[in-house]
C-alpha positions, -999 to 999 in steps of 0.1 A, spaced: 602 -398 -602 612 -361 -616 577 -352 -622 570 -363 -588 594 -338 -572 586 -310 -597 547 -314 -584 556 -315 -549 576 -281 -555 547 -266 -574 526 -275 -543 547 -262 -520 558 -225 -538 520 -225 -546 508 -229 -507 540 -206 -496 528 -177 -519 489 -183 -508 500 -175 -471 524 -146 -480 493 -133 -499 469 -137 -470 491 -126 -441 497 -94 -469 460 -94 -470 455 -95 -431 481 -70 -424 467 -47 -449 428 -44 -437 449 -43 -397 464 -10 -407 433 4 -422 415 -2 -393 439 12 -369 442 44 -393 405 48 -394 404 42 -353 437 73 -350 415 93 -373 382 93 -349 404 100 -318 418 134 -332 423 143 -293 454 124 -294 473 142 -321 508 126 -307 495 90 -318 489 105 -348 521 121 -360 537 92 -345 518 66 -367 537 48 -393 528 28 -422 535 -7 -417 541 -9 -453 566 20 -462 567 1 -498 534 7 -503 536 45 -505 558 42 -537 542 18 -564 573 14 -582 592 0 -556 609 -34 -560 589 -45 -526 552 -42 -545 565 -51 -574 578 -86 -558 539 -91 -541 521 -83 -575 540 -105 -596 534 -133 -569 500 -123 -569 497 -131 -600 513 -163 -599 490 -176 -574 454 -167 -594 470 -184 -624 486 -214 -602 449 -219 -589 
């Protein structure tokens, strides 16, 4: 019985990690495409100046959130 609940917990955690990884890469892809679109229209200087990254933690590689994300990503690939 204990092993059954443990397996369920592992499956739940792995699906949560998969979902967060998918969401992260989707948002990162959208961020890059938006940035490219903004760079092409250089007439809109205001939009370029007001453009903010949806991931301020990615600016500094030593931040805790990016470390945690990389940790969970490594867990995800180890579980699979």
